[in-house]
Structure formats: C-alpha cells, structure tokens
C-alpha positions in Angstrom: -22.0 -14.2 2.7 -21.6 -17.7 4.0 -18.4 -19.7 4.5 -18.5 -21.3 1.1 -18.9 -18.0 -0.7 -16.1 -16.5 1.3 -13.7 -19.4 0.5 -14.7 -19.0 -3.2 -14.0 -15.3 -3.1 -10.6 -15.9 -1.5 -9.7 -18.5 -4.1 -10.7 -16.2 -6.9 -8.5 -13.4 -5.3 -5.5 -15.8 -5.1 -6.0 -16.8 -8.7 -6.2 -13.1 -9.8 -3.0 -12.4 -7.9 -1.2 -15.3 -9.6 -2.3 -13.9 -13.0 -1.2 -10.4 -12.0 2.3 -11.7 -11.0 2.6 -13.4 -14.4 1.4 -10.2 -16.2 3.9 -8.1 -14.1 6.8 -10.1 -15.4 5.7 -9.7 -19.0 5.0 -6.0 -18.6 8.4 -5.4 -17.0 10.1 -6.7 -20.1 8.1 -4.3 -22.2 8.9 -1.3 -20.0 12.6 -1.4 -20.7 13.4 1.6 -22.9 9.9 2.9 -22.8 9.7 4.6 -19.4 10.8 8.0 -20.8 7.4 8.2 -22.6 5.8 8.3 -19.1 5.6 11.5 -17.1 3.5 13.9 -19.1 1.0 14.4 -16.3 1.1 14.7 -12.6 -0.4 11.2 -12.1 2.2 9.6 -14.4 5.0 11.4 -12.6 3.7 9.9 -9.3 3.8 6.5 -10.9 7.5 7.0 -11.9 8.3 8.2 -8.4 6.7 5.1 -6.9 8.6 2.9 -9.3 11.9 4.5 -8.5 11.3 4.2 -4.8 10.5 0.5 -5.2 13.6 -0.2 -7.3 15.8 1.3 -4.5 15.2 -2.0 -2.7 16.7 -4.0 -5.5 20.5 -4.7 -5.5 21.6 -4.9 -9.1 25.0 -6.4 -8.1 23.6 -9.3 -6.2 20.3 -9.4 -8.2 18.3 -9.7 -5.0 15.7 -7.6 -3.2 16.6 -6.2 0.2 
C-alpha cells in the first residue's frame, strides 16, 4: 500500500464514520419503546447490558455526557 492508497483508505473510513453517526441518530429515535423486544438471546442481552452501561454516562438533567 502506498501513501496515496493509505490516504484514500483513511478518507473512506472517515466518510463511513460520518454516515454511521447520522444513522445512529436516526436509529436512536426508532429504538424508543422498542428495546423490550430485545433480549431473547444471550447475545442480545449483552447488547442491552452494553447500552445500559453507556447510558450511565448521560446526565438526563443537564442533557450532557460526562
């Protein structure tokens, strides 16, 4: 891989992350009221545990992340 190819790969990765951030915001709206349907398997339970752990860092009073 040469320098140009590396720069192109980094640019593609940054673009993918920007699209992922936009998708995350849209998906978060859809999750409200639907999370109780998750948790039927061990893997899904792990996802719920991770989400809960992540949300502990969010202060709902000040609406900011710690």
